[in-house]
N, C-alpha and C positions, 0 to 999 in steps of 0.2 A: 461217623456221627451216630450217637445213640438216638433212637427214635423218641426217647422220653425227654430229651432236652427241649426246653421251651424255646420257641422261635419268636423273635421280636422284629418289628419294622425298624431296621437300622436307621434310616433317615429320620423317622419320627423321634427316635431316642436321641439322636444327635441334635435335632431341633429343640427338644425339651431341655437338653443340657445347655445349649446355646442361650436359650431364654434365661435360664437360671444364672448363667455367667454374664449376662448382659452383653452378649456377643452381637456383632453386626451380621452374623450368619442367619439367614432367614429361611433356608430350606428351599429356595427357588431353584429352577433348573441350572442356572449358572453356578449357584452355590454348590449344588450336588456335583457338578462337573469338577469344580475346583477341589472339592473334598476327595473325589475319586482319584484325581491326579496326585494330590498330596499323599494319599494312602499308597498308590502305586509307586510313587517316587521313593517312598520310605519302606518299600517291600512289605507293606502291611504290618510293619513293626514286628516281623517274625511270627505273626499269628497265622496259623493254618486256617484258611478260610474255606468253609463249606457253605455254599448258598443253601438257604432253606428250601423246602419242597415247594413253597408258594412263590418263590422268587423268579423274576425275569433275569435279564442280563444286568450286570452292574451298570448303573447310569440310568436305569429305568426309574419310574417314579416310586416303586416300592421294592425294597430288598429285604428279605428276611434272613437273619443270621441267628445262630444260637445266642441265647441271652448271656452266657458266660463269655463268649467271644466279643460280644458287643461291649460288655463291661471293660474288658481288657483294652479294647480299642479306644474307648472313651477316656481312659487314663492317659493315653498317648495323645489325645486330641485337645487336651485342656489348653495348652499354650497356643495351639493353632486357632482354636475358637476365640481365645482372648485377643489375639492379634489380627483376626480376620478382617480384611478391608480397612485396617487402620493405616495411618500415615507412617512413613519410615521412622520418624522420631518416636512415635508411639510404640511401634514394634520394638525399637531399640530399648525403650524404657521397660517394656514388658519382659523382654529377655534379660535385661540387666537385673531386674527385681528377682527373677528366677535364678539367675547366675549367682547372685549374692548368697543364696542358700546352699549352692553346691561347690562353687569356686569363688569364695569371697574376695581373696586377694587379687586373683587374675581379673575378675569382673570389675573390681574397684579401679585397678590400674588402667584397664582398657577403657572404662567409662570416663575416667579423668582425661585420658589422652584424646578421646573423641570429642569431649566437651571443649578442651583446650584448643583443639584443631578446628572447632566449629563444623564438625562433620555429622551432627545429629540427624540431619535430613538427607544424608547420603544413603542410598539403598544398600551399598556395600558395608556400611557400618553394622547394621543389624545382621546381615547375612554372614559376615565374618564372625561376629559374636555367636551366632547360632552354630556355626561350624566348630568354633572353639569349645563351646559347652557340650557339643556332641562328642568331640574327639578326645578331649583331655580327660584324664582320669580324675574323678572327684568324689 
């Protein structure tokens, strides 16, 4: 890490983005825990993380990361913030809207099947769509 890179409070930046996106994420302790679990589960989206000089351990109330790393992570967190604490059917619609932009035919066919089968409220419906959108080339 270059010492000239600006460090920012990661949680504060995520909260600011959440407010702009009208997310249900509020930056509370449980929110931060879920955020850290999501980032860990996704291998930090391949971003090499270097905690800032003023940081404690991840999960504490303040974590400082390089500003450029924080920007990269925020791009990966947009869908997560949009879907945070939403119902299964809302998560499905958020993912379907995103999927129409990258895999329009697959997403349309999948969404039609889910609707026809009345599975909009099934947790597995959005989880499978999330998997498909991640794994299929688009």
